[in-house]
matplotlib code that plots the C-alpha trace (Angstrom):
import matplotlib.pyplot as plt

x = [334.9, 334.3, 335.9, 332.5, 331.8, 335.2, 334.9, 331.4, 332.6, 335.4, 333.0, 330.5, 333.1, 332.4, 328.6, 326.8, 329.9, 329.5, 328.0, 331.0, 333.3, 331.4, 331.4, 335.1, 336.0, 333.9, 335.6, 339.0, 338.2, 337.1, 340.6, 339.7, 342.3, 344.9, 342.7, 342.7, 339.9, 339.6, 337.8, 340.5, 342.8, 342.8, 342.1, 341.1, 338.6, 336.4, 336.7, 335.4, 337.8, 339.6, 338.4, 340.8, 342.1, 344.1, 344.0, 346.1, 347.3, 346.9, 343.2, 342.8, 345.5, 346.1, 349.5, 350.9, 352.1, 355.6, 355.3, 356.2, 354.5, 354.6, 351.6, 351.8, 349.7, 348.7, 347.5, 345.8, 345.1, 342.4, 345.0, 346.0, 349.3, 350.0, 352.4, 353.3, 352.7, 354.2, 352.0, 351.5, 350.4, 348.2, 347.3, 344.6, 346.9, 350.4, 353.1, 353.6, 356.6, 356.9, 357.6, 354.5, 356.0, 353.5, 353.7, 351.8, 352.6, 348.9, 346.3, 343.4, 341.8, 343.4, 342.8, 345.7, 345.0, 347.1, 346.9, 348.3, 350.0, 348.9, 351.5, 351.2, 347.6, 346.7, 344.4, 345.2, 342.9, 340.7, 342.5, 342.0, 341.8, 343.0, 342.2, 344.9, 344.0, 346.7, 346.6, 348.8, 351.4, 350.0, 352.4, 352.7, 352.0, 353.6, 352.5, 351.6, 349.0, 348.5, 345.4, 344.6, 346.9, 347.5, 346.0, 346.3, 346.4, 346.9, 349.8, 349.0, 346.1, 345.9, 345.0, 344.5, 346.2, 345.4, 347.6, 346.7, 348.6, 347.9, 348.3, 349.4, 345.9, 345.0, 343.2, 343.4, 345.2, 345.2, 348.8, 350.7, 353.0, 355.6, 354.8, 357.3, 356.8, 358.4, 357.1, 355.3, 354.9, 352.9, 351.8, 351.7, 348.1, 348.9, 347.6, 349.8, 350.2, 351.4, 354.2, 353.8, 356.2, 354.2, 355.6, 355.3, 356.3, 356.0, 354.2, 355.5, 354.1, 356.6, 355.7, 357.0, 359.8, 361.0, 360.9, 357.8, 356.7, 354.4, 354.9, 352.4, 352.9, 351.2, 350.8, 351.1, 349.6, 349.9, 348.2, 344.6, 343.5, 339.9, 338.2, 335.4, 335.4, 333.3, 332.0, 332.9, 331.0, 332.6, 334.2, 332.3, 334.0, 335.8, 333.4, 336.2, 336.8, 340.2, 342.4, 344.9, 348.2, 349.9, 352.8, 355.8, 358.6, 361.9, 364.1, 367.2, 368.9, 369.3, 369.3, 370.9, 370.1, 371.9, 374.9, 377.3, 377.1, 379.3, 379.1, 380.9, 382.6, 380.2, 377.2, 374.3, 372.5, 369.5, 370.1, 367.3, 367.4, 364.8, 364.7, 364.3, 362.4, 362.9, 359.8, 361.5, 359.4, 360.7, 359.7, 360.4, 362.9, 364.8, 368.5, 371.6, 373.4, 377.1, 379.4, 383.0, 384.1, 381.3, 378.3, 374.9, 371.7, 369.6, 367.1, 369.8, 370.8, 374.5, 376.6, 379.9, 383.1, 385.7, 388.3, 387.9, 388.2, 386.3, 384.2, 381.5, 377.9, 376.5, 373.0, 372.9, 369.9, 371.0, 373.5, 372.5, 374.1, 374.6, 377.3, 377.3, 380.3, 380.5, 383.1, 383.7, 385.1, 386.2, 386.3, 383.9, 380.6, 381.0, 377.7, 375.6, 375.0, 372.6, 373.9, 374.4, 371.3, 370.5, 369.4, 365.7, 366.0, 367.5, 369.0, 371.6, 375.1, 378.3, 381.0, 381.4, 384.5, 383.6, 384.0, 382.5, 385.3, 388.0, 387.3, 385.1, 385.2, 382.2, 381.2, 379.7, 378.5, 375.2, 375.3, 377.7, 377.6, 378.6, 379.5, 378.3, 378.1, 375.7, 378.2, 378.7, 375.5, 374.0, 377.3, 377.4, 373.8, 374.7, 377.7, 375.6, 373.1, 375.8, 377.4, 373.9, 374.5, 372.3, 373.5, 373.1, 373.8, 375.8, 374.9, 376.4, 379.5, 383.1, 384.9, 382.6, 384.3, 382.2, 379.1, 380.6, 380.4, 382.5, 383.1, 379.4, 377.1, 375.4, 372.1, 371.9, 375.2, 373.9, 370.7, 372.8, 374.6, 371.3, 369.9, 372.7, 370.8, 367.5, 367.8, 365.0, 367.5, 368.8, 365.4, 364.2, 367.3, 366.9, 363.2, 363.9, 366.7, 364.5, 361.8, 364.1, 365.8, 369.2, 368.9, 368.3, 368.2, 370.2, 371.9, 371.7, 374.5, 377.3, 377.7, 375.7, 376.6, 380.4, 380.8, 383.2, 385.8, 388.7, 389.4, 388.7, 385.5, 383.0, 379.8, 380.3, 379.8, 378.0, 374.2, 374.6, 373.3, 370.0, 367.6, 365.3, 368.0, 368.6, 364.9, 364.7, 367.4, 365.5, 362.4, 364.2, 365.7, 362.2, 360.8, 363.2, 362.9, 359.5, 360.2, 363.7, 364.1, 366.1, 368.0, 371.2, 374.3, 374.8, 374.8, 371.3, 372.4, 374.9, 372.6, 369.7, 368.2, 365.4, 364.2, 362.5, 362.8, 359.5, 360.7, 363.9, 363.1, 366.1, 369.4, 372.7, 373.8, 377.3, 378.6, 382.0, 382.9, 383.7, 379.9, 379.2, 376.7, 375.8, 372.3, 371.7, 373.0, 370.7, 367.6, 368.2, 368.4, 365.2, 363.4, 364.2, 363.2, 359.8, 359.3, 359.8, 358.3, 361.4, 363.9, 367.5, 370.5, 373.0, 376.7, 379.9, 383.2, 385.4, 388.6, 388.3, 385.6, 387.4, 388.6, 390.8, 394.4, 394.9, 398.2, 400.2, 402.0, 399.2, 400.3, 396.6, 397.8, 395.0, 392.8, 392.2, 395.2, 395.9, 393.1, 393.5, 394.6, 395.5, 394.2, 391.7, 392.0, 390.3, 387.6, 388.4, 386.6, 384.6, 383.6, 382.5, 380.2, 378.9, 378.2, 377.0, 374.5, 373.2, 372.6, 372.0, 368.6, 367.1, 367.7, 366.9, 370.6, 374.0, 377.0, 380.7, 383.4, 385.0, 386.3, 390.0, 391.4, 393.9, 391.3, 388.5, 390.7, 392.1, 390.8, 389.4, 387.8, 386.3, 384.8, 383.2, 381.7, 380.2, 378.8, 377.1, 375.9, 374.5, 372.6, 371.1, 370.0, 367.4, 365.8, 363.1, 364.2, 362.7, 362.3, 364.3, 361.1, 358.7]
y = [36.9, 33.5, 32.2, 31.9, 35.6, 36.7, 34.6, 35.9, 39.5, 38.9, 37.3, 40.1, 42.6, 41.3, 42.0, 40.5, 38.3, 36.6, 33.4, 33.1, 33.3, 30.5, 28.2, 28.7, 28.2, 25.1, 23.6, 24.4, 22.8, 19.7, 19.4, 19.2, 21.6, 24.1, 26.8, 30.0, 32.0, 34.2, 37.2, 37.8, 39.1, 42.5, 43.3, 39.8, 39.7, 37.5, 39.5, 42.9, 45.6, 44.9, 47.1, 49.3, 47.8, 44.7, 41.1, 37.9, 36.3, 33.7, 33.5, 29.8, 27.3, 23.6, 22.1, 18.7, 17.5, 18.8, 21.4, 24.9, 28.1, 31.7, 33.8, 37.5, 40.6, 43.3, 46.8, 48.9, 52.6, 54.7, 56.1, 52.7, 52.4, 48.8, 47.7, 44.6, 45.4, 43.6, 40.8, 38.3, 34.8, 32.0, 28.7, 26.2, 23.4, 22.8, 25.3, 28.9, 31.1, 34.8, 35.4, 33.6, 30.3, 27.5, 23.7, 20.8, 17.1, 16.0, 16.4, 18.6, 22.1, 24.8, 28.5, 31.0, 34.2, 37.3, 40.3, 43.6, 45.7, 49.3, 52.1, 55.2, 56.5, 54.2, 51.4, 47.9, 46.5, 43.6, 40.2, 38.4, 34.6, 32.4, 28.7, 26.1, 22.6, 20.1, 16.8, 13.7, 13.2, 10.9, 8.2, 7.3, 10.7, 10.7, 14.1, 17.7, 19.6, 23.4, 25.2, 27.5, 26.4, 29.5, 32.5, 36.2, 38.8, 42.6, 44.1, 44.7, 42.3, 39.0, 35.5, 32.3, 29.1, 25.6, 22.5, 18.9, 15.6, 12.7, 9.0, 6.5, 5.6, 9.3, 9.7, 13.1, 13.6, 16.6, 17.6, 20.5, 22.4, 25.2, 28.0, 30.1, 32.6, 35.0, 38.4, 38.9, 37.4, 34.4, 33.5, 30.1, 29.6, 30.1, 33.7, 35.4, 39.2, 40.3, 42.9, 45.9, 44.7, 43.0, 39.7, 35.9, 34.5, 31.2, 29.9, 26.6, 24.4, 21.9, 19.0, 19.2, 16.6, 18.7, 15.8, 16.7, 20.0, 21.6, 24.9, 27.0, 30.2, 33.3, 36.3, 39.6, 42.5, 46.3, 47.5, 48.6, 52.0, 52.5, 55.5, 53.4, 50.0, 47.6, 44.5, 41.5, 38.2, 35.1, 33.2, 30.2, 26.9, 25.4, 22.8, 21.1, 17.7, 17.1, 16.0, 13.2, 14.2, 16.8, 15.6, 15.6, 18.0, 16.3, 15.7, 17.9, 17.3, 14.7, 16.1, 14.0, 15.0, 15.8, 17.3, 16.8, 14.5, 13.8, 10.2, 8.0, 5.0, 2.0, 4.4, 4.3, 7.1, 7.3, 9.4, 10.5, 11.4, 12.8, 14.5, 18.2, 19.0, 21.9, 23.5, 23.5, 20.7, 17.8, 14.4, 10.8, 8.9, 5.7, 6.2, 4.0, 4.7, 4.2, 4.9, 4.9, 4.5, 2.1, 0.5, 1.7, -0.1, 0.8, 2.4, 4.9, 3.4, 4.1, 2.0, 3.6, 1.7, 1.5, 3.9, 7.6, 10.0, 11.9, 9.8, 10.2, 9.0, 9.4, 9.0, 8.4, 8.4, 8.0, 10.8, 12.8, 12.5, 14.2, 13.7, 14.0, 14.3, 11.9, 12.6, 9.6, 10.3, 7.9, 10.7, 10.8, 12.2, 11.4, 10.4, 11.8, 15.1, 15.4, 16.4, 20.0, 21.7, 22.0, 25.3, 25.6, 23.5, 24.1, 27.5, 28.6, 28.9, 30.2, 32.9, 36.3, 37.1, 36.0, 32.3, 31.2, 33.1, 31.5, 27.8, 25.0, 23.2, 24.7, 21.9, 22.1, 25.6, 26.4, 30.2, 32.9, 36.7, 37.6, 40.9, 41.2, 43.6, 44.0, 42.2, 39.1, 38.7, 36.1, 34.2, 34.0, 32.9, 30.0, 29.2, 29.1, 26.7, 24.4, 24.4, 24.1, 27.3, 30.2, 33.8, 36.9, 39.6, 42.8, 44.7, 48.1, 47.2, 48.3, 51.3, 53.9, 56.6, 55.4, 56.9, 60.1, 63.7, 66.1, 63.5, 62.7, 59.9, 60.8, 58.9, 59.7, 57.9, 54.9, 55.0, 55.1, 52.0, 50.2, 51.3, 49.5, 46.2, 47.3, 45.2, 42.8, 39.9, 40.7, 41.3, 38.0, 36.2, 37.7, 36.9, 33.3, 33.0, 34.3, 31.8, 28.8, 30.1, 30.6, 34.2, 34.7, 38.4, 41.5, 44.0, 47.6, 48.9, 47.7, 49.3, 52.5, 53.5, 53.9, 57.6, 60.4, 58.1, 59.0, 55.4, 55.4, 53.6, 56.4, 57.7, 61.3, 63.4, 61.9, 61.9, 61.5, 58.0, 57.3, 54.4, 56.7, 57.0, 53.2, 52.6, 54.8, 52.6, 49.4, 50.9, 51.8, 48.3, 46.9, 49.0, 47.4, 43.8, 43.4, 39.8, 40.4, 40.5, 43.6, 44.4, 46.0, 44.9, 46.3, 45.0, 45.4, 47.7, 49.8, 51.9, 54.0, 51.1, 53.4, 54.0, 51.5, 50.3, 50.5, 48.9, 47.0, 43.3, 42.0, 43.1, 41.2, 41.3, 39.9, 38.5, 38.6, 37.2, 40.8, 41.5, 39.4, 36.6, 35.1, 34.2, 37.8, 39.1, 36.8, 37.6, 41.3, 41.2, 39.0, 41.4, 44.3, 42.4, 41.5, 45.1, 46.3, 43.3, 42.1, 39.2, 38.7, 37.2, 36.4, 36.3, 35.3, 37.0, 34.0, 35.9, 38.8, 37.6, 35.2, 36.0, 39.2, 39.1, 42.2, 41.3, 43.5, 40.6, 39.7, 36.1, 34.9, 31.8, 29.4, 30.9, 30.2, 32.3, 36.0, 38.1, 40.6, 43.3, 43.6, 42.7, 40.5, 36.7, 34.1, 31.9, 28.4, 25.4, 25.2, 28.9, 28.3, 25.4, 27.3, 30.6, 29.1, 26.7, 29.4, 32.0, 30.1, 28.4, 31.7, 33.6, 33.2, 32.7, 32.4, 34.2, 34.4, 37.0, 36.0, 33.2, 32.4, 29.3, 28.3, 28.7, 26.9, 23.9, 23.4, 19.9, 21.0, 24.1, 22.1, 19.6, 22.5, 23.9, 20.5, 20.3, 23.8, 22.9, 19.7, 21.4, 24.0, 21.2, 20.2, 23.7, 24.6, 27.4, 30.9, 33.6, 36.8, 38.8, 40.8]
z = [192.8, 191.3, 188.1, 186.5, 187.2, 185.9, 182.7, 182.1, 182.5, 180.1, 177.5, 177.9, 176.5, 173.1, 173.5, 170.6, 169.9, 173.3, 171.9, 169.5, 172.6, 174.3, 171.3, 170.6, 174.3, 174.5, 171.4, 172.8, 176.2, 174.4, 173.1, 169.4, 168.1, 169.1, 167.9, 170.1, 171.4, 168.3, 169.6, 172.2, 169.5, 167.9, 164.3, 163.3, 160.5, 162.6, 165.8, 167.0, 168.1, 171.4, 174.1, 176.1, 179.2, 180.4, 179.2, 179.4, 176.2, 174.8, 175.7, 175.1, 174.1, 173.9, 174.9, 175.8, 179.2, 180.0, 177.2, 178.3, 177.0, 178.2, 179.1, 179.0, 179.9, 177.4, 178.4, 175.8, 176.3, 174.8, 172.4, 171.2, 173.0, 173.9, 176.7, 178.7, 182.4, 185.4, 186.6, 189.3, 188.1, 189.5, 188.0, 189.0, 188.2, 186.8, 187.6, 186.5, 187.4, 187.9, 184.2, 183.1, 182.0, 182.4, 182.2, 183.6, 184.0, 184.3, 181.5, 182.3, 181.7, 183.8, 184.5, 184.3, 186.2, 185.6, 188.0, 187.1, 189.9, 190.4, 190.3, 192.4, 192.2, 189.3, 190.5, 189.2, 186.6, 187.3, 186.8, 183.5, 183.1, 180.3, 179.7, 178.9, 177.8, 178.6, 176.7, 176.8, 174.1, 171.4, 170.3, 166.6, 165.1, 161.7, 160.4, 161.5, 159.5, 159.7, 158.5, 156.7, 153.9, 151.8, 153.5, 152.8, 155.5, 155.5, 157.3, 161.0, 160.9, 162.8, 161.6, 163.6, 162.6, 163.9, 164.0, 164.4, 164.3, 161.9, 162.7, 160.1, 159.1, 158.6, 161.9, 163.5, 166.9, 169.3, 169.8, 171.2, 168.8, 168.9, 166.4, 164.5, 161.7, 159.4, 158.3, 161.6, 165.0, 166.2, 169.7, 171.5, 170.4, 166.7, 166.3, 163.6, 163.6, 160.2, 159.9, 157.6, 154.8, 152.0, 150.8, 151.0, 154.4, 156.3, 159.4, 160.8, 163.5, 165.0, 167.3, 170.9, 170.2, 167.2, 164.8, 162.7, 161.3, 158.7, 156.9, 155.1, 153.1, 154.2, 151.8, 153.6, 151.7, 152.3, 155.5, 155.1, 156.3, 157.4, 159.0, 160.5, 162.2, 160.2, 161.7, 159.6, 159.6, 160.9, 157.9, 156.7, 157.4, 154.4, 152.9, 151.0, 152.5, 154.0, 151.0, 150.9, 152.4, 150.4, 148.1, 150.3, 149.0, 148.4, 151.4, 151.1, 154.5, 157.2, 160.8, 163.5, 167.1, 169.4, 167.5, 170.5, 173.5, 176.4, 177.8, 180.2, 178.8, 178.6, 178.7, 176.3, 174.5, 172.2, 169.0, 166.7, 163.0, 160.6, 157.2, 156.4, 153.2, 150.8, 152.4, 155.8, 157.2, 159.4, 158.1, 159.1, 157.0, 157.1, 157.9, 158.3, 161.6, 161.9, 164.8, 166.0, 169.6, 170.3, 168.6, 167.5, 166.5, 163.5, 165.9, 167.0, 170.4, 170.9, 173.3, 174.2, 174.2, 177.0, 175.6, 176.2, 173.3, 170.6, 168.1, 165.5, 164.9, 161.4, 160.0, 156.2, 153.8, 150.2, 149.4, 152.4, 155.9, 159.2, 161.9, 165.7, 167.9, 170.8, 173.6, 175.9, 179.3, 182.0, 184.6, 187.5, 186.6, 182.9, 181.5, 184.4, 182.5, 179.5, 176.1, 175.2, 173.7, 170.0, 168.4, 169.3, 172.4, 175.8, 176.9, 174.2, 175.7, 174.2, 173.9, 172.3, 170.3, 166.8, 167.5, 164.2, 162.3, 164.4, 164.8, 163.4, 166.8, 168.5, 170.8, 173.3, 172.6, 170.9, 171.0, 169.8, 170.1, 166.6, 165.1, 161.5, 158.6, 155.7, 153.5, 155.7, 157.7, 155.4, 155.3, 159.1, 159.3, 156.9, 159.0, 162.2, 160.6, 159.4, 162.9, 164.5, 166.5, 167.4, 167.1, 169.2, 166.7, 167.0, 163.8, 164.7, 166.7, 166.3, 167.7, 169.3, 167.2, 164.3, 166.0, 167.5, 166.3, 168.3, 170.9, 171.4, 170.3, 167.0, 166.6, 162.9, 162.3, 164.1, 162.0, 158.8, 159.9, 160.5, 157.2, 155.4, 156.4, 154.7, 151.5, 150.9, 150.8, 154.3, 155.7, 154.4, 155.7, 159.2, 159.3, 158.4, 160.9, 163.7, 162.7, 162.8, 166.0, 164.4, 165.7, 169.4, 169.1, 168.3, 170.7, 169.5, 171.8, 174.1, 177.5, 177.1, 180.7, 179.8, 179.2, 179.9, 181.4, 179.1, 178.4, 174.7, 175.3, 175.6, 174.2, 175.2, 178.4, 181.2, 180.5, 176.7, 176.8, 178.5, 178.5, 176.4, 173.8, 173.8, 173.6, 170.5, 168.9, 169.8, 168.2, 165.0, 164.7, 165.4, 162.6, 160.1, 161.4, 163.1, 164.3, 165.6, 169.4, 170.2, 173.4, 174.8, 176.6, 180.1, 183.7, 185.1, 187.9, 186.0, 183.8, 185.1, 187.1, 188.4, 184.8, 182.4, 178.8, 176.9, 173.6, 174.3, 175.0, 176.8, 178.4, 178.7, 182.3, 182.8, 186.2, 187.7, 191.2, 192.4, 192.1, 195.2, 195.6, 192.2, 193.4, 194.6, 191.3, 189.4, 191.6, 191.3, 187.5, 187.3, 189.6, 187.4, 184.3, 185.9, 186.9, 183.3, 181.4, 179.5, 179.7, 180.6, 178.8, 181.6, 181.0, 182.9, 182.4, 182.2, 181.4, 183.9, 186.3, 188.6, 192.1, 191.8, 192.9, 195.0, 196.8, 194.4, 192.8, 190.2, 189.7, 190.1, 192.0, 192.7, 190.0, 186.4, 185.4, 184.7, 183.3, 180.5, 183.0, 186.7, 189.2, 187.3, 187.1, 185.0, 186.3, 187.6, 186.2, 189.4, 189.1, 185.5, 186.7, 189.8, 188.0, 184.7, 186.4, 188.7, 186.0, 182.8, 183.6, 184.7, 181.5, 177.8, 177.0, 178.7, 177.2, 178.0, 177.5, 175.4, 173.0, 173.9, 172.2, 174.9, 177.7, 175.8, 174.9, 178.4, 179.4, 182.8, 181.4, 178.6, 181.0, 182.9, 179.7, 178.9, 182.4, 182.1, 178.6, 179.9, 182.6, 180.2, 177.9, 180.5, 180.7, 178.2, 176.0, 176.6, 173.9, 174.5, 174.2, 176.3]

ax = plt.figure().add_subplot(projection="3d")
ax.plot(x, y, z, "-o")
ax.set_aspect("equal")
plt.show()
């Protein structure tokens, strides 16, 4: 079947809207904007109802070379149920992996084909094709502009946003952007799906480098209810000429990137600084760079000195400033690794154990699994932003006894704990933290497979907890916080691996050396995730996951030291490097159990953590979503 035939068949679904498809597709292929193929999205005022069946999203999108986006499949039944099936992917250019992540090094227009697998007697649907336009990065862009500027959309409806760059003279430039939003979800093509909670929210487009952004307010109204489907005319183009650049809100913060960097003595590194406005946008500003432990030019190029140690680089603009930590090492390999990632870039990496409540020295970590409560969640979000960290939340943690009735898990008690977070202030804070990537996601439960063991860490008799129960919990959390990625913490093969989650978006699968080959562990977890259409947060058990000492002495000789109980031992620095670099790039995050001050500050361990963080900084961040 030719591509022309498949595309024609896809367009014919819209019937009398077919010409609109062709025009929009032609405009996108010309590379004029990042505007998506509007009729491919449900409930849009300018689009007909989406037919039942399978499709690939986004339908059409513009990105830059080396920019990574994720394609996904959507299956809609006659009863309106929507799911994300397992797919195989093909691309006419660039590269696409088994999870749908695509990027290209060469400009051009490419076709992305997704094929759904059949299950049992169910025949697979015909493949669907999307179009991605890849453009070169335009130098000299000074501004990003998003349209529409102040839209209103009903809950559950969709609205397409576009973004373009502006050069110093005001000329328009086609650029790729990364979209984030509060109060709903937004896809890589800028199509926003509003949640069901009325309010004023934000949509932000950030350039690929993360140094420029534009934010617009979006008013979400109460969902509309209609018994009949009424065809709406395509909105008329806005005849108002493009105005002069909007007045720039005041700059309230200087941002210096990266926050931490490990260098060899005498090495050089390029820092970047920009301003953050009261509207949340990134803008270019003039800063004064200063440095210790070496020298720095006023363009941000740092040259390390000859003496190892921990130093500072600062960027100052008026009364505002930001500081980065520079660690200089004369050891072999120093300076060969890239800097640890910043929130929003790279794969987030860090420990559990309430690190933010224990220490202010978070380098080189950019992720923490953080237990919170309704009274302190906003404080922890603020701490994380100040420390330039991302959080994987545990909102209903603590002793399992809190959720037991007569020794068995009580769903109503868990719901009551979640309901304590329902205030409008907390909902808004969570939505904003998801949008700016301070929040990676939230785990609704820890180790649901542990039951009936008599170890004080149980959920009740065997069979009490099932994937269906956990899925129900994920669904309830999602109903309170529509944009929040939700998941669960358990090893991929430890809890009903033959069954599937329908709602939960990720699981946290933690590795110890006793589980065998780390690559086999990784590949099995990824295969399960592909089968069920979700993502994986990998973990390494640094305190109990080293080589076990089973000689009866339990001195853990030749290991990283004694674990928390026999015969477990701690990981060695080499194991941290090996396991972290094997697992981290494959997931949407890498965690460690757990924060331990003496272990974290050991010089050899600290060097291993920097090495893992440096490797993860080179991998484009993935969202912990289906």
